[in-house]
N, CA, C and O of each residue as an XYZ file, in Angstrom:
524
protein
N      16.210     -7.215    -11.952
C      15.738     -5.841    -11.402
C      14.870     -5.792    -10.857
O      13.695     -6.052    -11.116
N      15.671     -5.234     -9.527
C      13.909     -5.142     -8.367
C      13.026     -3.484     -8.618
O      13.548     -2.451     -9.037
N      11.748     -3.664     -8.254
C      11.124     -2.748     -8.395
C      11.924     -1.895     -7.430
O      12.992     -2.260     -6.939
N      11.288     -0.643     -7.174
C      11.786      0.861     -6.045
C      10.521      0.453     -5.616
O       9.864      0.007     -6.557
N       9.990      0.441     -4.642
C       8.940      1.262     -4.110
C       9.057      2.623     -3.178
O       9.971      2.993     -2.440
N       7.625      3.301     -3.532
C       7.776      4.409     -1.973
C       6.884      4.753     -1.852
O       6.401      5.187     -2.898
N       5.730      4.878     -0.264
C       5.156      4.990      0.809
C       4.913      6.847      1.209
O       5.670      7.543      1.885
N       3.843      7.197      0.649
C       3.292      8.660      0.039
C       2.473      8.903      1.981
O       1.856      7.915      2.379
N       2.519      9.733      2.641
C       1.176      9.588      2.815
C       0.816     11.449      1.934
O       1.425     12.414      1.473
N      -1.057     10.774      2.266
C      -1.364     12.006      1.737
C      -1.912     13.614      2.884
O      -2.944     13.273      3.463
N      -1.687     14.459      3.119
C      -2.681     14.959      3.749
C      -3.761     14.542      4.491
O      -4.258     13.457      4.189
N      -4.225     15.172      5.394
C      -5.648     14.671      6.187
C      -6.960     15.851      4.937
O      -6.900     17.079      4.997
N      -7.492     15.465      4.428
C      -8.387     16.302      3.517
C     -10.996     16.245      4.269
O     -11.763     15.603      4.987
N     -10.965     17.387      3.352
C     -12.364     17.456      4.877
C     -12.982     16.156      4.717
O     -13.218     15.600      5.790
N     -13.408     15.329      3.363
C     -13.290     13.899      3.320
C     -12.981     12.990      4.330
O     -13.606     12.602      5.317
N     -11.426     12.628      3.681
C     -10.879     12.045      4.149
C      -9.745     11.676      5.013
O      -8.791     12.227      4.463
N      -9.235     10.959      6.216
C      -7.530     11.638      7.123
C      -7.278     10.918      6.270
O      -7.679      9.990      5.569
N      -6.207     11.811      6.570
C      -4.664     11.737      5.888
C      -4.202     10.130      5.730
O      -3.905      9.604      6.802
N      -4.049      8.838      3.920
C      -4.170      7.787      3.419
C      -2.638      7.358      2.534
O      -1.853      7.906      1.761
N      -2.734      6.650      2.895
C      -1.292      6.550      1.464
C      -1.374      6.493      0.731
O      -2.474      6.273      0.224
N      -0.182      6.657     -0.020
C       0.018      5.439     -1.529
C       1.194      5.362     -2.197
O       2.268      5.898     -1.925
N       0.813      4.439     -3.358
C       2.113      3.725     -3.221
C       2.485      4.281     -4.527
O       1.833      4.727     -5.472
N       4.402      4.030     -4.161
C       4.755      4.694     -5.858
C       5.947      3.410     -6.188
O       6.922      3.156     -5.481
N       5.647      2.890     -7.140
C       6.551      1.482     -8.001
C       7.048      2.238     -9.117
O       6.465      2.955     -9.930
N       8.359      1.893     -8.964
C       8.783      3.041    -10.194
C       8.008      4.000    -10.736
O       7.586      4.021    -11.893
N       7.834      4.764     -9.919
C       7.286      5.953    -10.050
C       6.702      6.046    -10.816
O       6.930      6.484    -11.944
N       5.523      5.521    -10.220
C       3.355      5.302    -10.615
C       2.610      5.339     -9.669
O       3.149      4.644     -8.808
N       1.269      5.906     -9.125
C       1.017      5.211     -8.392
C       0.304      4.355     -8.529
O      -0.515      4.532     -9.431
N       0.194      2.754     -7.604
C      -0.250      2.052     -7.846
C      -1.414      1.859     -8.832
O      -1.673      1.351     -9.922
N      -2.228      2.885     -7.347
C      -4.220      2.715     -6.554
C      -4.086      3.167     -8.159
O      -4.200      2.341     -9.065
N      -3.828      4.581     -8.392
C      -4.106      5.128     -9.296
C      -3.957      4.533    -10.973
O      -4.692      4.870    -11.902
N      -2.804      3.570    -11.047
C      -2.479      2.538    -11.975
C      -3.955      1.890    -12.667
O      -4.556      1.986    -13.736
N      -4.125      1.177    -11.350
C      -5.013      0.040    -10.765
C      -5.712      0.063    -10.930
O      -6.043     -0.818    -11.723
N      -6.813      0.990    -10.476
C      -8.253      1.417    -10.163
C      -8.509      2.415    -10.976
O      -7.992      3.532    -10.945
N      -9.855      1.748    -12.209
C     -10.344      3.009    -12.981
C     -10.940      3.922    -12.136
O     -10.960      3.918    -10.905
N     -11.396      4.660    -12.871
C     -12.002      6.092    -12.337
C     -11.514      6.754    -10.705
O     -12.293      7.467    -10.073
N     -10.298      6.432    -10.243
C      -9.640      6.660     -9.742
C      -9.700      6.142     -8.335
O     -10.193      5.017     -8.250
N      -9.202      6.861     -6.887
C      -9.904      5.514     -6.475
C      -9.247      6.126     -4.736
O      -8.689      7.153     -5.123
N      -9.118      6.110     -3.891
C      -7.612      6.604     -2.309
C      -7.472      5.287     -1.918
O      -8.262      4.377     -2.171
N      -5.980      5.182     -1.012
C      -5.378      4.007     -0.542
C      -6.443      4.324      1.303
O      -7.389      4.821      1.914
N      -5.389      3.632      1.282
C      -6.187      2.975      2.654
C      -5.972      3.640      4.375
O      -5.057      2.960      4.838
N      -6.343      4.458      5.244
C      -5.810      4.888      5.962
C      -4.729      5.260      6.015
O      -4.143      4.925      4.986
N      -3.935      5.946      6.866
C      -2.672      6.053      7.455
C      -2.493      5.395      8.703
O      -1.502      4.705      8.942
N      -3.329      5.568      9.424
C      -3.398      5.434     11.041
C      -3.493      4.334     11.219
O      -3.013      3.799     12.220
N      -4.629      3.202      9.598
C      -4.881      1.793      9.895
C      -3.877      1.447      9.554
O      -3.454      0.954     10.600
N      -3.171      1.328      8.891
C      -1.805      0.446      7.767
C      -0.619      1.238      9.345
O      -0.302      0.444     10.231
N      -0.294      2.230      9.418
C       0.360      2.299      9.719
C       0.167      2.684     12.007
O       0.003      3.801     12.497
N       0.234      1.847     12.507
C      -0.647      1.986     13.769
C       0.377      2.313     14.755
O       1.033      1.411     15.275
N       0.508      3.195     14.965
C       1.557      4.239     16.845
C       2.000      2.307     17.600
O       1.247      1.357     17.814
N       3.059      2.415     17.734
C       3.971      1.680     18.982
C       3.894      0.667     18.753
O       4.092     -0.069     19.720
N       3.498     -0.194     17.091
C       3.002     -1.628     16.351
C       3.374     -1.614     15.312
O       2.924     -0.947     14.379
N       4.394     -2.464     15.306
C       4.953     -3.333     13.199
C       3.776     -2.516     12.116
O       2.608     -2.724     12.444
N       3.920     -1.875     11.228
C       2.818     -1.809     10.537
C       2.221     -2.997      9.452
O       3.021     -3.829      9.023
N       0.871     -3.040      9.051
C       1.026     -4.194      8.548
C       1.695     -4.762      7.185
O       1.552     -5.868      6.663
N       2.692     -3.334      6.662
C       3.293     -3.342      5.650
C       4.664     -4.379      5.415
O       5.160     -4.637      4.318
N       5.041     -4.795      6.495
C       6.000     -5.468      6.596
C       5.300     -6.543      6.255
O       4.155     -6.993      6.296
N       7.280     -7.021      5.611
C       6.792     -8.572      4.435
C       7.474     -9.579      5.888
O       8.222     -9.302      6.826
N       6.829    -10.692      5.490
C       7.254    -12.358      6.747
C       7.540    -12.861      5.544
O       7.607    -12.287      4.457
N       7.718    -14.083      5.854
C       7.731    -15.155      5.311
C       6.675    -16.599      5.027
O       6.678    -17.710      4.497
N       5.466    -15.262      6.123
C       4.141    -16.017      5.872
C       2.976    -15.642      5.237
O       2.082    -15.486      6.069
N       2.438    -15.329      3.534
C       1.970    -15.054      2.155
C       0.766    -14.485      3.047
O       0.032    -15.272      3.645
N       0.504    -12.515      3.153
C      -0.194    -12.230      3.562
C      -1.289    -10.900      3.270
O      -1.203     -9.676      3.369
N      -2.183    -11.719      2.923
C      -3.342    -10.578      1.798
C      -3.210     -8.930      2.726
O      -3.582     -8.813      3.893
N      -2.575     -7.718      1.850
C      -2.571     -6.668      2.599
C      -3.286     -5.275      1.069
O      -2.749     -4.772      0.083
N      -5.150     -5.142      1.902
C      -5.302     -3.261      0.800
C      -4.564     -3.034      1.418
O      -4.072     -3.053      2.546
N      -4.489     -2.576     -0.339
C      -4.072     -0.997     -0.366
C      -4.941      0.112     -1.023
O      -4.641      1.306     -1.009
N      -5.838     -0.314     -1.489
C      -7.011      1.283     -2.161
C      -7.886      0.316     -2.284
O      -7.921     -0.890     -2.040
N      -8.816      1.378     -2.861
C     -10.392      0.905     -2.876
C     -10.946      1.855     -4.070
O     -10.103      2.748     -4.144
N     -11.809      2.065     -4.903
C     -12.307      2.811     -6.372
C     -13.169      3.794     -4.668
O     -13.446      3.399     -3.535
N     -13.328      5.396     -5.521
C     -13.332      6.165     -4.975
C     -15.183      5.820     -4.099
O     -15.689      6.165     -3.031
N     -15.696      4.902     -5.411
C     -17.473      4.471     -4.586
C     -17.094      3.854     -3.401
O     -18.111      3.992     -2.720
N     -16.293      3.267     -2.725
C     -16.241      3.160     -2.116
C     -15.636      1.074     -1.976
O     -16.367      0.485     -2.772
N     -14.682      0.049     -1.299
C     -14.140     -0.518     -1.427
C     -15.718     -2.076     -1.883
O     -15.401     -3.009     -2.621
N     -17.125     -1.999     -1.312
C     -17.881     -2.130     -0.447
C     -18.991     -2.521     -1.846
O     -19.956     -3.284     -1.821
N     -18.583     -1.894     -2.752
C     -20.086     -1.392     -3.606
C     -18.827     -2.115     -5.171
O     -19.323     -2.857     -6.019
N     -17.460     -1.755     -5.237
C     -16.484     -2.576     -6.819
C     -15.299     -3.067     -6.201
O     -14.144     -2.981     -6.619
N     -15.897     -3.809     -4.726
C     -14.326     -4.951     -4.615
C     -12.415     -3.791     -4.129
O     -11.839     -2.860     -4.691
N     -12.197     -4.438     -3.125
C     -10.750     -2.952     -3.643
C      -9.185     -3.934     -4.271
O      -9.060     -5.122     -4.570
N      -8.461     -3.088     -4.270
C      -6.680     -3.050     -4.305
C      -6.267     -3.826     -3.526
O      -6.351     -3.480     -2.348
N      -5.769     -4.927     -3.773
C      -4.952     -6.256     -2.811
C      -4.593     -6.358     -3.162
O      -4.699     -5.657     -4.168
N      -3.320     -7.468     -3.169
C      -2.128     -7.506     -2.586
C      -1.416     -8.877     -1.983
O      -1.828     -8.713     -0.834
N      -0.791     -9.884     -1.917
C      -0.383    -11.085     -1.292
C       0.758    -10.629     -1.316
O       1.334    -10.607     -2.404
N       1.592    -10.009      0.150
C       3.122     -9.676      0.615
C       4.101    -10.761      0.822
O       3.622    -11.795      1.288
N       4.924    -10.756      0.664
C       5.272    -12.614      1.030
C       7.713    -11.746      1.387
O       8.579    -10.941      1.044
N       7.491    -12.408      1.904
C       8.765    -12.706      1.583
C      10.157    -13.701      1.557
O      10.060    -14.654      2.331
N      11.235    -13.639      0.907
C      11.536    -15.084      0.145
C      12.915    -14.272      0.309
O      13.609    -13.887     -0.632
N      13.146    -14.111      1.475
C      14.929    -14.314      1.978
C      14.918    -13.030      1.890
O      14.151    -12.407      2.626
N      16.090    -12.072      0.620
C      16.629    -10.756      0.092
C      15.736    -10.148     -0.381
O      15.903     -8.946     -0.588
N      13.646    -11.202     -0.929
C      13.130    -10.174     -1.973
C      11.798     -9.937     -1.213
O      11.309    -11.014     -0.869
N      11.326     -9.249     -0.978
C       9.235     -9.356     -1.219
C       9.480     -9.093     -2.561
O      10.280     -8.494     -3.279
N       7.985    -10.114     -2.644
C       7.307    -10.050     -3.100
C       6.043     -9.742     -3.253
O       5.394    -10.446     -2.480
N       5.214     -8.890     -3.996
C       3.605     -9.136     -4.166
C       3.512     -9.171     -5.680
O       4.061     -8.605     -6.626
N       2.316    -10.339     -5.437
C       1.280    -10.753     -6.340
C       0.307    -11.072     -5.808
O      -0.158    -10.619     -4.762
N      -0.278    -12.246     -6.770
C      -1.502    -12.516     -6.648
C      -3.231    -11.000     -6.125
O      -4.107    -10.759     -5.294
N      -2.523    -10.456     -7.590
C      -3.599     -8.887     -7.092
C      -5.054     -9.431     -7.992
O      -5.476     -9.815     -9.082
N      -5.456     -9.068     -6.364
C      -7.246     -8.693     -6.632
C      -7.750     -7.114     -7.027
O      -7.219     -6.232     -6.352
N      -8.345     -6.851     -7.657
C      -8.780     -5.142     -8.267
C     -10.080     -5.305     -8.157
O     -10.637     -6.392     -8.310
N     -10.807     -3.955     -7.812
C     -12.065     -3.979     -8.198
C     -12.351     -3.936     -9.335
O     -11.531     -3.695    -10.221
N     -13.755     -4.196     -9.554
C     -13.922     -4.409    -10.052
C     -13.679     -2.975    -12.447
O     -13.753     -1.757    -12.613
N     -13.369     -4.401    -13.749
C     -13.739     -3.171    -14.826
C     -11.831     -2.633    -14.698
O     -11.486     -1.855    -15.587
N     -10.539     -3.111    -13.485
C      -9.311     -3.081    -13.334
C      -9.005     -3.688    -13.402
O      -9.489     -4.659    -12.820
N      -7.547     -3.851    -14.396
C      -7.012     -4.182    -15.224
C      -5.473     -5.106    -14.009
O      -4.827     -4.219    -13.450
N      -5.254     -5.719    -13.854
C      -4.630     -6.096    -13.236
C      -2.761     -5.510    -12.245
O      -1.681     -5.818    -12.749
N      -2.778     -5.374    -12.019
C      -0.953     -5.268    -12.219
C      -0.134     -6.941    -12.085
O      -0.483     -8.097    -11.844
N       1.654     -5.883    -12.547
C       1.786     -7.407    -12.272
C       2.516     -7.678    -11.106
O       2.364     -6.879    -10.183
N       3.604     -9.039    -10.870
C       4.153    -10.119    -10.017
C       5.103     -8.525     -9.623
O       6.101     -8.274    -10.298
N       4.617     -7.463     -8.390
C       6.568     -7.576     -8.525
C       7.364     -7.467     -7.468
O       6.991     -6.593     -6.686
N       8.963     -8.417     -6.961
C       9.396     -8.004     -6.498
C      10.069     -6.596     -6.345
O      10.104     -5.762     -7.250
N      10.698     -6.400     -4.859
C      10.994     -5.635     -4.268
C      12.896     -5.947     -2.916
O      13.036     -6.663     -1.925
N      13.917     -4.980     -3.650
C      15.241     -5.814     -2.507
C      14.302     -5.564     -1.509
O      13.370     -4.774     -1.363
N      15.031     -6.847     -0.589
C      14.060     -6.818      1.334
C      14.512     -5.619      1.787
O      13.812     -4.632      2.013
N      16.212     -5.758      1.974
C      16.190     -4.416      2.464
C      15.499     -3.718      2.391
O      14.547     -3.610      3.164
N      15.895     -2.487      0.762
C      14.716     -2.049      0.261
C      13.288     -1.556      0.972
O      12.730     -0.566      1.442
N      13.170     -2.506      0.792
C      11.209     -3.124      1.067
C      11.075     -1.793      3.113
O      10.450     -0.883      3.659
N      11.990     -2.577      3.246
C      12.362     -2.891      5.211
C      12.242     -0.890      5.196
O      11.369     -0.069      5.477
N      13.709     -0.842      4.683
C      13.845      0.732      5.351
C      12.778      1.547      4.844
O      12.537      2.368      5.729
N      11.615      1.831      3.340
C      11.088      2.299      3.139
C      10.135      1.874      3.842
O       9.537      2.899      4.170
N       9.550      0.902      4.334
C       8.702      0.865      5.001
C       8.705      1.655      7.149
O       7.934      2.397      7.758
N       9.524      1.193      7.392
C      10.703      2.070      8.929
C      10.565      3.078      8.142
O       9.346      3.079      7.975
N      11.164      4.325      7.273
C      11.167      5.723      7.092
C       9.353      6.016      7.725
O       9.039      6.826      8.597
N       8.316      4.994      6.890
C       6.968      5.406      5.962
C       6.453      4.844      8.422
O       5.437      5.380      8.866
N       7.246      3.943      9.369
C       6.735      4.044     10.418
C       7.005      5.127     11.199
O       6.349      5.392     12.206
N       8.212      5.972     10.680
C       8.813      6.806     11.811
C       7.918      8.374     11.160
O       7.784      9.237     12.028
N       7.443      8.670      9.994
C       7.483     10.264     10.124
C       5.750     10.085      9.769
O       5.008      9.689      8.870
N       5.701     10.696     11.199
C       4.082      9.950     12.217
C       3.320     12.127     11.974
O       2.528     12.790     12.644
N       3.971     12.375     10.964
C       3.313     14.219     10.693
C       2.150     14.283     10.570
O       1.604     15.267     11.069
N       0.804     12.662      9.441
C      -0.199     13.509      9.898
C      -0.977     13.213     10.649
O      -2.187     13.280     10.432
N      -0.344     12.732     11.931
C      -0.929     11.880     12.634
C      -1.187     13.759     13.702
O      -0.435     14.647     14.105
N      -3.253     13.372     13.728
C      -3.267     14.539     15.103
C      -3.211     14.155     15.993
O      -3.181     12.997     16.410
N      -3.174     15.615     16.688
C      -2.682     15.026     18.222
C      -3.927     15.295     18.733
O      -4.951     15.929     18.481
N      -3.127     14.094     20.074
C      -5.272     13.345     21.037
C      -5.209     14.210     22.734
O      -6.137     14.073     23.532
């Protein structure tokens, strides 16, 4: 059975620009993995206009930052995961978690569902500030 990914963009706040949250099987990955709360990466950094996002999975493994604690990643570390595609499967593994946080389990996504969710997040640019 595959895990189910949903990517949500939170609206900008006075303190932060629009940020991403990752929901897997109905649970917020950042909230679950980062002790005492945290924030996701800024949407503009992960979903750049006119380029494929950093969330795209390829056959080459690479580390992706998914969040950080409220005190900042420079203080307690970042929540990150290695993303890699194996034919029809996208794997999230080798988690690094901020200090005193529990490491999530390895996750496996159906590649077509994963690609569709990333494409949806890339296309939905309502959060982008007009320049």
